[in-house]
C-alpha positions in Angstrom: 19.2 -45.2 117.1 18.1 -41.9 114.7 20.3 -41.6 111.3 22.9 -38.8 112.1 23.2 -35.9 108.8 25.4 -33.1 108.3 26.1 -30.7 105.8 29.2 -30.8 103.1 30.2 -28.3 101.9 33.1 -28.8 98.8 34.9 -24.9 98.0 36.6 -25.1 94.5 37.9 -22.5 92.3 34.7 -22.6 90.1 32.2 -23.8 92.2 30.9 -23.6 95.9 28.6 -27.2 96.1 27.1 -28.4 99.0 24.4 -30.8 100.4 23.1 -32.9 103.3 24.6 -36.2 103.7 23.7 -39.2 105.5 26.7 -40.3 107.8 25.4 -44.0 107.4 25.3 -44.5 103.7 27.5 -41.9 102.7 23.6 -40.4 100.3 23.0 -37.2 99.4 19.3 -36.5 101.5 18.9 -33.6 99.3 19.8 -32.8 95.4 23.4 -31.1 96.0 23.1 -27.5 95.4 26.2 -25.1 93.5 27.1 -21.5 93.5 30.0 -19.9 91.9 32.9 -19.2 93.6 33.1 -15.4 93.7 35.7 -13.7 92.1 38.1 -12.8 93.4 37.4 -15.5 95.8 38.8 -14.0 99.5 38.2 -15.0 102.5 35.2 -13.0 103.2 33.1 -13.0 100.0 33.7 -17.2 100.4 32.4 -17.4 103.6 29.2 -15.3 102.3 28.9 -17.9 99.9 29.0 -20.6 102.2 26.2 -18.9 104.5 24.3 -18.5 101.2 24.4 -22.1 100.5 23.2 -23.2 104.5 20.6 -20.8 104.2 19.5 -22.3 100.9 18.9 -25.5 103.1 17.7 -24.2 106.1 20.0 -25.7 108.0 19.7 -25.6 111.6 22.2 -26.4 114.5 19.5 -28.7 115.3 20.0 -30.8 111.9 23.4 -31.5 112.5 26.9 -30.4 112.2 28.7 -28.9 108.6 31.8 -29.5 107.4 33.7 -27.2 105.0 36.3 -28.8 102.4 38.7 -25.7 101.1 41.4 -26.0 98.9 44.2 -25.4 101.3 46.3 -26.9 104.3 44.0 -26.5 107.3 45.3 -26.7 110.8 44.2 -26.3 113.6 41.3 -24.0 111.8 43.9 -21.3 109.9 44.5 -22.2 106.2 48.3 -22.0 105.4 48.0 -22.2 101.5 45.6 -21.1 98.9 44.5 -23.1 96.2 42.8 -21.8 93.3 41.5 -19.3 95.6 42.8 -15.5 96.6 46.3 -15.8 98.6 44.8 -12.9 101.2 43.4 -16.6 102.7 47.1 -17.6 103.9 47.0 -17.5 107.6 43.6 -16.4 107.9 41.6 -17.8 111.0 39.2 -19.7 108.6 37.2 -21.7 111.4 36.9 -18.3 112.9 35.6 -16.4 109.6 33.2 -18.9 109.4 32.2 -18.8 112.8 31.4 -14.7 112.3 30.2 -14.6 109.1 27.4 -17.8 109.3 26.7 -18.0 113.2 28.0 -22.1 113.0 30.7 -23.9 114.3 32.5 -25.4 111.6 34.7 -28.4 110.7 37.4 -27.3 108.2 40.2 -29.9 106.2 41.4 -29.8 103.3 39.7 -30.6 100.1 41.5 -33.4 99.0 41.8 -34.6 102.1 37.9 -34.8 102.2 37.4 -36.4 98.6 39.8 -39.3 100.3 37.7 -39.6 103.0 34.4 -40.5 101.0 36.6 -43.0 98.7 38.1 -44.6 101.5 34.3 -45.0 103.6 32.0 -45.5 100.6 34.2 -45.6 97.5 37.1 -47.5 96.0 39.0 -47.7 99.2 36.2 -49.1 101.9 37.9 -52.7 101.4 41.9 -51.9 101.7 44.0 -51.3 104.4 47.5 -50.6 104.9 48.6 -47.5 103.4 46.2 -46.1 101.0 46.7 -43.5 98.7 44.0 -41.3 96.9 44.9 -39.2 94.2 43.4 -36.9 92.6 44.3 -35.5 89.2 42.4 -32.8 87.3 43.5 -29.2 87.5 46.6 -30.0 89.7 47.0 -33.0 91.7 45.9 -33.7 95.2 46.5 -36.5 97.4 45.2 -37.7 100.7 47.1 -40.3 102.6 45.5 -42.7 104.7 47.2 -45.9 107.1 44.8 -48.7 108.3 41.4 -46.5 107.3 42.9 -43.1 109.1 44.0 -39.9 107.5 47.1 -38.2 107.8 46.1 -35.2 106.3 47.5 -31.9 104.5 49.6 -34.2 102.6 50.3 -32.2 99.6 52.4 -34.5 97.2 50.5 -33.0 94.3 53.7 -31.0 94.1 56.3 -33.7 94.5 59.7 -32.9 92.4 59.9 -35.5 89.8 63.1 -35.3 87.4 63.5 -31.9 88.6 59.7 -30.5 87.7 56.7 -30.2 90.0 54.6 -33.8 89.4 51.7 -31.1 88.5 53.6 -30.4 85.4 53.2 -34.0 83.9 50.7 -35.9 85.7 48.0 -33.8 86.1 45.1 -33.9 83.7 45.1 -30.6 82.8 48.9 -31.3 82.0 47.5 -33.8 79.4 45.2 -31.5 78.3 47.4 -28.4 77.6 50.1 -30.8 75.7 47.3 -32.9 74.1 49.4 -35.7 74.5 48.0 -39.2 73.7 46.6 -41.3 76.9 49.5 -43.6 76.6 52.2 -40.7 76.6 50.3 -39.5 80.0 49.6 -42.9 82.1 53.6 -43.0 81.5 54.1 -39.3 83.2 51.4 -40.8 85.7 53.0 -44.1 85.8 56.2 -42.5 86.9 54.7 -40.0 89.5 52.9 -42.7 91.3 56.2 -44.9 91.5 58.1 -42.1 93.1 55.6 -42.2 95.8 55.7 -45.8 96.0 59.8 -45.8 96.3 59.3 -43.2 99.0 56.2 -44.6 101.1 55.8 -47.8 100.0 52.1 -47.7 99.2 49.8 -50.7 99.4 47.3 -49.2 96.6 46.2 -45.9 95.1 42.8 -44.7 94.5 43.0 -42.4 90.9 39.9 -39.5 91.5 38.9 -36.4 90.1 39.0 -35.8 86.3 41.0 -38.8 85.3 38.7 -41.2 87.5 36.0 -41.2 84.7 38.7 -41.5 82.1 40.0 -44.4 83.4 39.3 -46.9 80.7 41.4 -44.7 78.1 44.6 -45.0 80.2 44.6 -47.8 82.7 46.4 -50.4 80.9 49.1 -47.8 80.1 49.9 -48.0 83.7 52.6 -49.4 85.5 52.9 -49.1 88.9 54.3 -51.6 91.2 50.7 -51.7 93.3 47.4 -52.1 92.8 45.9 -48.7 91.1 42.4 -48.5 91.0 39.7 -45.8 90.3 37.7 -43.7 92.5 33.6 -44.5 92.5 32.1 -41.1 94.1 32.9 -38.9 91.1 32.0 -35.3 91.9 30.5 -35.9 95.0 33.4 -37.1 96.9 34.2 -33.7 98.4 30.7 -33.1 99.4 30.4 -36.2 101.4 33.7 -36.4 102.9 33.2 -33.2 104.1 30.5 -34.1 105.9 32.0 -37.0 107.2 34.7 -35.0 108.4 32.1 -33.5 111.4 32.4 -36.9 112.8 34.8 -38.1 115.4 37.8 -40.6 113.6 36.8 -43.6 114.7 33.2 -42.9 113.0 35.1 -42.5 109.5 37.7 -45.4 110.2 37.1 -47.9 107.0 35.9 -51.3 108.6 38.1 -54.4 107.8 
């Protein structure tokens, strides 16, 4: 059977990145291409930037499907929040917009969910079962929940209130840098956040992604958590690979146990 490919696009606050992905191996078929996110990052401007990326690869429907990760809660193709993009995304029928601008039917999902799909299929979560939470620690906190390898979309648990403050205020990587906390002190806040997630959901494991995954050795020994905490393995390609994987039926992205 011929190998299937998809074009994955990861839309962030500073960059729009994409590449064709081999859906069987998770490998990029061509080198990643990146464009600056337009400012302001309005729906029409971002859609035009995505179309420029699609044209860069000369992509056609015969080449495969297109998946796009948005920094937003996405339900039935409609964006309901706007993280690090223009607030005019809220309520936008993003699926219809991308179709109108690019001419392609695209599959849309939350960017943290996209990164989680890649991590569970090809990264640190590929051999894990039960309830696994992929937590990206960067400018903010993104979460992607998986039960028996299946995504539970749009969890948005980075905004959990811990000791009367949004968890991002203490446990994001940006918070550590902003306050110039030591790795040990910051790990205490991360542990507090993970323990609260575990108290509410009884997770079987956590996978830490985002910028924190590259620094895991600096704070791992200070973490205290009732269940295993693993560093993500897909690095900054997770969003692209996961967006491509989202074009497959759920059974194709389920983790093999």
